[in-house]
C-alpha positions in Angstrom: -6.0 32.4 -89.0 -6.5 28.7 -89.3 -7.3 26.2 -86.5 -3.8 24.8 -86.4 -2.3 28.1 -85.6 -5.0 29.0 -83.0 -4.0 25.7 -81.2 -0.3 26.3 -81.3 -0.8 29.7 -79.9 -3.0 28.5 -77.0 -0.5 25.9 -76.1 2.4 28.4 -76.1 0.2 30.5 -73.8 -0.5 27.6 -71.3 3.3 26.8 -71.2 4.1 30.5 -70.5 1.6 30.7 -67.5 2.6 27.4 -66.3 6.2 28.5 -66.2 5.2 31.7 -64.4 3.1 29.8 -61.8 6.1 27.5 -61.2 8.5 30.3 -60.9 6.0 31.7 -58.3 5.8 28.5 -56.4 9.6 28.2 -56.3 10.0 31.8 -55.0 7.3 31.1 -52.4 9.1 28.1 -51.2 12.4 29.9 -51.2 10.8 32.8 -49.2 9.3 30.3 -46.7 12.6 28.4 -46.6 14.6 31.6 -45.9 12.1 32.6 -43.2 12.4 29.2 -41.3 16.1 29.6 -41.6 16.0 33.1 -40.3 13.6 32.2 -37.5 16.0 29.5 -36.5 19.1 31.7 -36.7 17.1 34.3 -34.7 16.1 32.1 -32.0 19.8 30.8 -31.7 20.7 34.4 -31.3 18.1 35.1 -28.8 17.7 32.0 -26.8 20.1 30.1 -24.7 20.1 26.7 -23.1 21.4 25.4 -19.6 21.8 21.8 -18.7 20.6 21.0 -15.3 22.6 18.3 -13.9 20.7 15.7 -11.8 21.6 14.8 -8.2 23.0 11.2 -8.1 20.9 8.9 -6.1 22.3 7.9 -2.7 23.5 4.4 -1.6 22.2 3.1 1.9 22.9 0.1 4.0 20.2 -2.4 5.0 19.5 -0.2 8.1 18.8 3.0 5.9 22.1 4.7 6.7 23.8 6.7 3.9 27.0 5.3 2.6 27.2 7.6 -0.4 25.5 10.8 -1.5 25.7 13.9 -3.5 26.4 17.4 -2.0 26.5 20.7 -4.0 30.1 21.5 -5.5 31.6 23.6 -8.1 34.1 23.1 -11.1 36.2 26.0 -12.0 37.5 26.9 -15.4 40.3 29.4 -15.8 41.2 31.4 -19.0 44.8 30.7 -18.6 45.5 32.3 -22.0 44.7 35.6 -20.7 46.2 35.2 -17.3 49.7 34.1 -18.9 49.6 37.1 -21.2 49.8 39.4 -18.2 53.1 38.4 -17.6 55.3 36.2 -15.2 54.9 38.6 -12.2 51.2 38.7 -12.5 51.1 34.8 -12.9 53.3 34.5 -9.7 51.0 36.7 -7.7 47.9 34.8 -8.5 49.7 31.4 -7.9 51.1 32.6 -4.4 47.4 33.7 -3.5 45.6 30.4 -4.7 48.1 28.0 -3.3 46.9 28.0 0.3 43.3 27.7 -0.8 43.8 24.9 -3.2 46.5 23.0 -1.1 49.1 22.7 -3.9 52.3 24.5 -4.6 52.5 27.7 -6.3 54.8 26.5 -8.8 52.3 23.7 -9.8 49.7 26.3 -10.3 52.3 28.4 -12.4 53.0 25.4 -14.6 49.2 24.9 -15.2 48.6 28.5 -16.1 51.7 28.5 -18.5 50.3 25.6 -20.4 50.6 26.0 -24.2 47.7 25.4 -26.7 44.9 25.8 -24.0 42.6 28.6 -23.5 40.1 27.5 -20.9 41.5 24.9 -18.3 39.6 22.8 -15.9 42.3 21.3 -13.9 41.6 17.8 -12.4 41.4 17.2 -9.6 42.5 20.3 -8.1 39.9 22.7 -9.4 36.8 20.2 -9.5 34.2 19.3 -6.9 35.2 22.4 -4.8 33.0 23.4 -1.8 31.2 26.6 -1.8 33.6 28.0 0.8 36.7 27.0 -1.3 34.8 28.3 -4.5 34.2 31.7 -3.0 37.8 32.0 -1.9 39.2 31.3 -5.4 36.8 33.6 -7.0 37.7 36.3 -4.5 41.3 36.0 -5.5 40.4 36.6 -9.2 38.1 39.6 -8.1 40.9 41.2 -6.1 43.3 41.0 -9.0 40.5 42.3 -11.4 40.5 39.3 -13.5 37.1 38.0 -12.4 36.3 37.2 -16.1 39.2 34.6 -16.3 37.5 32.3 -13.9 34.1 30.5 -14.5 32.4 28.5 -11.8 29.9 25.7 -12.8 27.7 24.2 -10.3 28.0 20.5 -9.9 27.6 17.8 -7.2 30.3 16.2 -5.3 30.1 12.4 -4.3 30.6 12.0 -0.6 31.5 8.6 1.0 31.3 9.5 4.7 32.8 6.2 6.0 35.9 6.4 3.9 37.3 3.0 3.1 33.9 1.3 4.7 32.8 -1.2 2.1 34.8 0.6 -0.6 34.9 -2.4 -3.0 31.1 -3.0 -2.7 30.4 0.7 -3.2 32.9 1.7 -5.8 33.3 5.3 -6.9 32.3 7.9 -9.5 34.9 9.7 -11.6 35.3 13.4 -12.2 32.3 13.5 -14.5 30.1 11.8 -11.9 29.9 8.5 -13.7 30.2 5.3 -11.7 33.3 3.4 -12.7 33.4 0.7 -10.0 31.2 -1.4 -7.7 27.7 -0.5 -7.2 28.3 2.9 -8.5 29.1 1.3 -11.9 26.7 -1.9 -11.7 23.6 0.3 -11.1 24.8 3.7 -12.7 21.7 3.9 -15.0 19.5 4.0 -11.9 21.6 6.3 -9.8 22.6 8.7 -12.4 19.2 10.2 -13.2 18.4 12.4 -16.3 19.5 16.0 -16.9 17.1 18.7 -17.3 17.2 21.8 -19.5 16.3 25.4 -19.2 15.7 27.6 -22.2 15.8 31.5 -21.7 15.8 34.6 -23.8 19.3 36.1 -23.5 21.1 39.3 -24.3 24.1 39.8 -26.5 26.3 38.6 -23.6 24.3 35.4 -23.0 22.6 36.6 -19.8 18.8 36.1 -19.3 16.5 38.9 -20.1 14.3 39.6 -17.1 10.6 39.3 -17.2 10.9 36.8 -20.2 9.3 33.4 -19.9 11.7 30.4 -19.2 10.8 27.0 -20.5 12.3 24.3 -18.4 12.7 20.4 -19.1 12.5 19.0 -15.6 15.4 17.4 -14.2 15.0 13.8 -13.1 17.2 13.0 -10.1 18.8 9.6 -9.6 17.1 6.7 -7.8 18.5 5.6 -4.3 20.1 2.0 -4.0 19.6 0.2 -0.9 22.3 -2.6 -0.3 22.1 -5.8 1.7 25.0 -4.8 3.7 24.5 -5.0 7.6 26.6 -2.0 9.0 27.7 -3.8 12.1 29.0 -7.0 10.1 30.6 -4.8 7.5 32.5 -3.0 10.3 33.7 -6.3 11.5 34.7 -7.3 8.1 36.7 -4.2 7.7 38.3 -4.3 11.1 39.3 -7.8 10.5 41.2 -6.8 7.2 42.9 -4.0 9.1 44.2 -6.7 11.6 45.1 -8.9 8.7 47.1 -6.1 6.9 48.9 -4.8 10.1 49.8 -8.5 11.3 50.5 -10.3 8.1 51.1 -7.7 5.2 49.6 -10.1 2.7 49.5 -9.8 -1.0 45.7 -9.5 -1.1 42.9 -10.9 1.1 39.1 -11.0 1.0 36.3 -11.7 3.4 32.5 -12.3 2.5 29.7 -12.8 4.9 26.4 -13.8 3.5 22.8 -15.0 4.3 22.7 -18.6 3.3 18.9 -18.7 3.1 18.7 -15.9 0.6 22.3 -15.3 -0.9 22.3 -11.7 0.4 25.7 -10.3 1.0 26.0 -9.0 4.7 29.5 -7.8 4.6 32.4 -7.9 1.8 35.9 -6.5 1.9 39.1 -6.9 0.2 42.8 -5.9 0.5 44.2 -3.7 -1.0 41.4 -1.2 -0.2 41.0 2.4 -1.0 39.1 5.5 -0.1 36.5 6.4 -2.8 36.7 10.1 -1.8 40.3 10.2 -3.0 40.3 7.4 -5.4 42.9 9.1 -7.8 45.6 8.6 -5.1 45.3 4.6 -5.8 46.8 2.4 -8.4 44.3 1.1 -11.1 45.2 -2.4 -9.7 43.5 -1.5 -6.4 40.5 0.2 -7.9 39.8 -2.5 -10.5 40.2 -5.5 -8.5 37.8 -6.6 -5.8 39.6 -9.9 -4.8 36.4 -11.0 -3.3 35.0 -11.7 -6.7 37.6 -11.0 -9.5 40.3 -13.5 -9.5 40.2 -17.3 -9.1 42.8 -19.1 -7.2 43.5 -22.6 -6.0 41.3 -23.0 -2.8 43.0 -25.9 -1.2 41.1 -28.0 1.4 38.0 -25.7 1.5 37.1 -27.4 -1.8 36.9 -30.8 -0.1 33.4 -30.1 0.6 32.5 -30.3 -3.2 34.5 -33.6 -3.5 32.7 -35.3 -0.4 29.2 -34.0 -1.6 29.7 -35.9 -4.9 30.9 -39.1 -3.2 28.1 -39.1 -0.6 25.4 -38.2 -3.1 26.3 -41.1 -5.5 27.0 -43.4 -2.7 30.6 -44.0 -4.0 31.9 -44.2 -0.3 30.6 -44.8 3.1 32.1 -42.4 5.9 32.9 -45.4 8.1 35.3 -46.9 5.6 38.8 -46.9 6.5 42.3 -46.2 4.7 45.9 -45.7 5.5 46.9 -42.1 5.8 50.2 -40.5 5.3 51.1 -41.1 1.9 49.5 -42.2 -1.4 51.2 -43.1 -4.6 49.5 -42.1 -7.9 51.2 -43.5 -11.0 54.3 -43.6 -8.9 54.1 -40.2 -7.7 54.1 -39.8 -3.9 51.4 -37.4 -2.5 51.5 -36.9 1.3 49.3 -35.5 4.1 49.9 -31.9 5.3 51.7 -33.5 8.3 53.8 -35.7 6.3 53.2 -38.9 8.4 49.6 -39.0 8.5 47.2 -40.4 11.4 47.5 -44.1 10.6 44.5 -46.0 9.5 41.2 -43.7 9.9 37.9 -43.4 8.5 36.7 -41.1 5.5 34.8 -39.1 8.2 38.1 -38.5 10.0 39.6 -37.7 6.8 37.5 -34.7 6.5 38.0 -33.7 10.2 41.7 -33.8 10.1 42.1 -32.5 6.4 43.8 -35.6 5.0 44.8 -35.3 1.4 45.4 -38.8 1.0 41.9 -39.7 2.3 40.4 -37.3 -0.3 42.4 -39.0 -3.2 40.6 -42.3 -2.2 37.3 -40.4 -1.9 37.8 -38.8 -5.4 39.0 -42.1 -7.1 35.8 -43.7 -5.9 33.6 -41.1 -7.6 35.7 -40.4 -10.5 36.3 -37.2 -12.5 33.0 -37.3 -14.4 31.0 -37.2 -11.1 33.3 -34.7 -9.5 32.9 -32.4 -12.5 29.2 -32.7 -12.5 29.1 -31.7 -8.7 31.3 -28.8 -9.2 28.8 -27.5 -11.9 26.0 -28.2 -9.6 27.7 -26.1 -7.1 27.9 -23.4 -9.8 31.7 -23.4 -9.8 31.9 -23.8 -13.6 30.6 -20.2 -14.4 30.3 -16.9 -12.7 27.7 -16.6 -9.9 26.1 -13.5 -11.5 26.5 -11.3 -8.5 25.3 -7.8 -9.2 28.8 -6.3 -9.1 31.2 -5.6 -11.9 34.3 -7.4 -12.7 33.5 -11.1 -11.4 36.0 -13.6 -12.6 35.2 -17.1 -13.4 37.0 -20.5 -12.6 39.7 -22.4 -14.3 38.7 -26.2 -14.3 40.0 -29.5 -15.4 38.6 -31.3 -18.3 37.1 -34.6 -16.8 37.6 -36.6 -20.0 41.3 -35.8 -20.5 42.7 -35.3 -16.9 45.4 -37.4 -15.9 45.6 -39.5 -12.5 48.1 -37.3 -10.7 46.1 -34.1 -11.7 42.9 -35.5 -10.6 44.5 -36.6 -7.4 45.6 -33.1 -6.4 42.1 -31.7 -7.5 40.2 -33.7 -5.0 41.8 -31.7 -2.2 41.5 -28.4 -4.0 44.8 -28.0 -5.9 45.0 -27.8 -9.7 41.9 -25.9 -10.3 40.9 -22.3 -9.5 37.7 -20.7 -8.2 36.7 -17.3 -6.8 35.9 -16.5 -3.2 32.2 -15.7 -4.1 31.8 -19.1 -5.9 33.0 -20.7 -2.5 30.5 -18.6 -0.5 27.6 -19.8 -2.9 29.0 -23.4 -2.2 29.0 -23.4 1.5 25.7 -21.6 1.5 24.2 -24.5 -0.3 25.4 -26.8 2.5 24.1 -24.4 5.2 20.7 -24.1 3.9 20.1 -27.8 3.1 21.1 -28.2 -0.4 19.9 -25.1 -2.5 22.3 -23.1 -4.5 21.5 -19.4 -4.1 22.5 -16.6 -6.4 24.4 -13.9 -4.4 23.4 -10.3 -4.5 24.3 -6.8 -2.8 21.4 -4.8 -3.8 17.9 -5.3 -1.9 15.8 -2.5 -3.5 16.0 0.7 -5.6 13.6 3.6 -4.7 12.7 6.6 -6.8 12.8 10.0 -5.7 9.1 10.1 -5.3 9.4 7.0 -3.0 8.3 4.4 -5.4 10.0 1.2 -5.1 11.3 0.6 -8.7 13.2 -2.7 -8.1 13.0 -5.3 -5.4 15.2 -8.2 -5.3 13.8 -11.6 -4.3 16.0 -14.6 -3.3 16.9 -16.6 -6.6 17.2 -20.3 -6.2 19.5 -21.4 -9.0 19.1 -25.3 -8.3 19.3 -28.1 -5.8 22.7 -29.4 -5.3 22.2 -32.5 -3.3 19.6 -34.0 -0.8 19.1 -32.2 2.4 20.4 -35.5 4.3 23.6 -35.2 2.5 24.2 -31.5 3.5 23.2 -32.4 7.1 25.8 -35.1 7.2 28.5 -32.6 5.9 27.3 -30.0 8.2 27.8 -32.4 11.2 31.3 -33.2 10.1 32.2 -29.5 9.8 30.9 -28.9 13.2 33.3 -31.6 14.5 36.2 -30.1 12.5 35.8 -26.6 14.2 35.2 -28.1 17.8 38.3 -30.5 17.6 40.5 -27.6 19.1 38.7 -24.5 20.3 41.9 -22.6 20.9 42.9 -22.7 17.2 39.8 -22.7 15.2 36.9 -20.6 14.5 34.9 -22.0 17.6 32.6 -19.3 19.1 31.5 -20.2 22.8 27.7 -20.8 22.7 27.1 -21.6 19.0 27.8 -24.6 16.9 30.0 -23.3 14.1 30.5 -25.5 11.1 33.7 -24.8 9.2 36.7 -26.0 6.9 40.1 -24.6 6.8 42.1 -24.6 3.6 46.0 -24.2 2.9 46.8 -24.1 -0.9 50.2 -23.5 -2.6 50.4 -20.9 -5.1 51.4 -21.8 -8.6 54.5 -20.5 -10.0 54.4 -19.0 -13.6 57.5 -21.2 -14.4 55.6 -24.4 -13.6 55.0 -26.1 -10.3 54.5 -24.3 -7.0 56.3 -21.9 -5.0 58.0 -23.5 -2.0 56.8 -20.7 0.6 53.7 -18.9 -0.7 50.2 -19.9 0.2 46.6 -19.0 0.3 45.1 -19.6 3.5 41.4 -19.8 4.1 38.5 -20.6 6.4 35.0 -21.4 5.0 31.9 -22.1 7.4 28.5 -21.0 8.9 26.7 -20.5 12.2 24.6 -21.6 14.1 25.1 -25.0 12.4 21.6 -26.4 12.8 19.8 -22.9 11.8 22.5 -20.8 10.0 22.0 -17.0 10.3 25.3 -16.5 8.2 28.0 -18.1 6.2 31.5 -16.7 5.8 34.6 -17.1 3.8 38.0 -15.6 4.9 41.1 -15.8 2.6 44.6 -14.5 2.9 47.1 -14.7 0.1 50.7 -14.9 0.9 50.8 -13.7 4.7 54.1 -12.9 6.2 55.4 -13.7 9.7 52.9 -16.4 10.2 52.7 -20.3 10.3 51.3 -21.1 6.8 47.9 -22.7 7.9 44.5 -21.5 7.5 43.8 -22.4 11.0 46.5 -20.0 12.2 45.6 -17.0 9.9 42.2 -17.0 8.5 40.3 -18.9 11.3 41.0 -16.5 14.3 39.6 -13.6 12.1 36.6 -15.7 11.0 36.1 -16.5 14.8 35.9 -12.8 15.8 33.7 -11.8 12.8 31.3 -14.8 13.6 30.9 -13.9 17.1 30.3 -10.2 16.5 27.9 -10.9 13.6 25.7 -13.4 15.6 25.6 -10.8 18.5 24.6 -8.1 16.0 22.0 -10.3 14.5 20.8 -11.0 18.1 21.1 -14.8 17.5 20.7 -16.5 21.2 23.5 -18.7 22.5 22.7 -22.4 22.8 24.9 -25.3 24.4 27.8 -23.4 25.7 30.4 -25.8 27.2 30.8 -24.5 30.9 34.2 -26.3 31.0 35.7 -23.9 28.6 37.1 -20.5 29.4 34.7 -19.0 26.8 31.8 -19.9 29.0 32.0 -16.6 30.8 31.2 -14.6 27.6 27.7 -13.5 27.5 25.5 -12.3 24.8 25.0 -8.5 24.8 21.6 -7.4 25.4 19.8 -5.0 23.1 17.6 -2.0 23.7 15.2 0.1 21.3 16.4 3.8 21.1 13.7 6.0 22.5 12.4 9.2 20.6 14.3 12.1 22.1 12.7 14.7 20.0 11.5 17.8 22.1 13.0 16.6 25.3 15.4 18.8 27.3 18.9 17.6 27.3 18.6 16.7 30.9 15.5 14.6 30.5 16.9 12.9 27.4 20.1 11.9 29.1 18.1 10.5 32.0 15.9 8.6 29.8 18.8 6.8 28.1 20.7 6.2 31.4 17.5 4.3 32.8 17.5 2.1 29.6 21.3 1.3 30.0 22.4 3.4 27.1 25.1 6.2 27.1 24.1 9.7 26.5 26.5 11.5 24.2 25.6 15.1 24.9 26.7 17.9 22.5 25.1 20.6 24.5 24.3 21.0 28.0 20.9 23.0 27.6 18.1 23.3 25.1 15.9 20.7 23.6 16.7 18.0 21.4 16.2 18.4 17.6 18.4 15.7 16.1 19.5 12.2 17.4 21.6 9.1 16.3 20.6 6.5 16.1 17.1 7.0 15.1 14.1 6.3 17.5 13.2 2.6 17.3 16.6 1.2 16.2 18.0 -1.5 18.4 21.5 -1.1 19.8 23.6 -2.9 22.2 23.4 -2.0 25.9 26.0 0.5 26.8 25.9 2.0 23.2 26.2 5.8 22.8 23.2 7.7 21.6 24.3 11.1 20.4 21.8 14.0 20.3 21.9 17.6 19.4 19.8 20.5 20.9 18.7 23.6 19.3 21.7 25.4 20.5 23.8 23.2 18.5 23.0 25.4 15.5 25.0 28.4 16.9 24.3 30.6 13.8 23.3 30.2 10.1 25.8 27.6 8.5 27.6 26.6 11.6 27.4 23.8 14.2 29.0 22.9 17.6 31.4 19.9 17.3 30.5 16.9 19.5 32.5 14.8 21.7 33.4 11.7 19.8 35.2 10.2 22.6 34.4 6.5 22.9 32.0 6.6 20.0 32.4 3.8 17.4 33.4 4.8 13.8 30.0 4.1 12.3 28.2 6.3 14.8 30.7 9.0 14.3 30.3 8.8 10.5 26.5 9.1 10.9 26.7 11.9 13.4 29.0 13.9 11.1 26.5 13.5 8.3 23.7 14.8 10.4 25.5 17.8 11.5 27.2 18.5 8.1 30.7 17.8 9.1 33.3 16.0 7.0 34.7 13.1 8.9 38.3 12.0 8.0 38.8 8.7 10.3 42.0 7.2 11.2 42.5 3.7 12.5 39.4 1.6 13.4 37.3 0.7 16.6 36.4 3.5 19.0 37.1 7.3 18.8 40.0 8.3 21.0 41.1 11.6 19.8 39.6 14.4 17.6 41.2 17.2 15.6 38.5 19.9 16.5 37.7 20.2 20.4 34.2 19.2 21.4 32.0 22.3 21.6 33.9 24.3 19.1 31.7 26.3 16.6 32.6 25.5 13.2 31.2 25.9 9.8 29.0 23.3 8.1 31.2 21.3 6.0 34.5 21.5 8.1 36.8 18.6 8.2 37.3 16.8 11.4 39.9 14.2 11.7 38.9 11.5 14.4 41.4 8.8 15.5 39.8 5.4 16.5 41.4 2.7 18.5 40.4 -0.9 18.4 38.5 -2.5 21.2 39.5 -5.7 22.8 38.1 -8.3 20.5 36.7 -11.9 21.5 39.7 -14.2 21.1 42.2 -11.7 20.4 44.3 -11.8 17.1 
């Protein structure tokens, strides 16, 4: 055999063994891949996964009282295909039994069961977020009819808003999936929602866990809690004012905002129409989606004169002692009149602000010019949204200073022909109140993790300086004169210097021009004037049965809120005029609530009475185990302090119903939350009737309807 033949054979052998080795590797890879696939398949057959839904974080007011929180609930899924297959008689039987439990008609239940093309049905909102008691009642019906396999309960959480409509536009609500879709619930959903966990377990053929096998769990991360800047007492005053406005004037809409001018923190905010977030599905989308306090711009009227005056004074375009002839002014041949048609004769520019003369502000605006006015509109932040931490904020509609005609500019100087939002006006008046600093408004003070860590803390945000402090002081003094000129009509509050300005603005018609009899009526101001604790804006759109002036509609409500808010903030009175009938109104004194824990009921009642507080006793014997308000909290003299003894817990899962008579709504809300009762309030003010008699033993979670009647408010309606 020659060398050439030997080499060829050697090469063929190498190729043969290489092919054999390659085939071996391919087979080995295939076996390993098949094993991995088998292992994955087997694990999918043996192991099951369960999502652990996190508990959503609570929302608190500035005092730490809960305004929104999660409670355990259940969603029920029905196998309607199997139920329907059992015939009409069976469907009628189960529908009749479920009807009184679910609170819907048997025919409605029958219609759902007979739906086509659906096997498992989750019926919104009827069979979602059910309480434990109602879930058990439904399951018992299915068990009694031997179809327990046709209902599947899924544990979830129900969002509770114990105060109903209280601050609803600030709080917002969550949808059926537990996701925030409005207000704070939406804006801070990423904090509130938390993160779901997961449990993994070995299961049998039916998917049930096999005992004694290890369970691997991914821990659930519950949501963070959000603390608002809202002051409960001030918010209650806002809500009560809106109730009065609704009952008396039936407006198209209204809004009230109360803020701290030194920080921009919102102390109270409300709007009409309002809604109850516990039953949000009962309201139109326009109500749920529209917070009139921040959403839609409108022509402000004379409250805007503050901006015009600021620009004129800051640029020295006018002197307040200059005079002009009021009554009517002709701009390019177009007559523009004062609101009283005939004017006040020859008066100064200072008087023009006090009497709200439109013609005076035409002169003031012409002196500063459109470029300067536009610059101060921007300095006041009215050329863009404020950036408040709530969803749906609108923005302004402004003139182009380089192309505006003389007539349009004339009307703009007194607040017609441009549109701004209420929250922009609150930022505006806050800058006057604090001496010239534009503050960014906000509603959330801090966010706290479940372990107590503060993960977010809001510090006041100064946007810019608008004008020198001296200018703002001058405007403040004029606004005080404006309010003080007629205490019987304006927002004058005895014992305090209130700075304010009213506004009456016509509403534009879509066809052009303005409606002859539709107005936005407003009041804007702050108090006390020299050291402001709050600023306020009240606006009412298209009120009925009223004289169409801000002083007759908005100012009286502002007056009540300011008086109540200053007392709630414990701001002392100064300089009350003894010649006025209001001089007899004195400030309420405040007391710190003592710690009643462990005291006998008799001793606790005696302790409260000695401090000038009213004991609201649930039981006549036993020792105190719960109280509201909490120890150390300051309340007005004469306030009710509710407490429950160890006898309040009649048996596991039950409580004794307290006597709510004379208790303010907010106290009733908190007491129900402590005892585990569900409050359905009606009216406003102080409790006058309740659906479950005091002392009755009732299951935790029971619904109690309490009627509230307004107390006599300072200054009336």
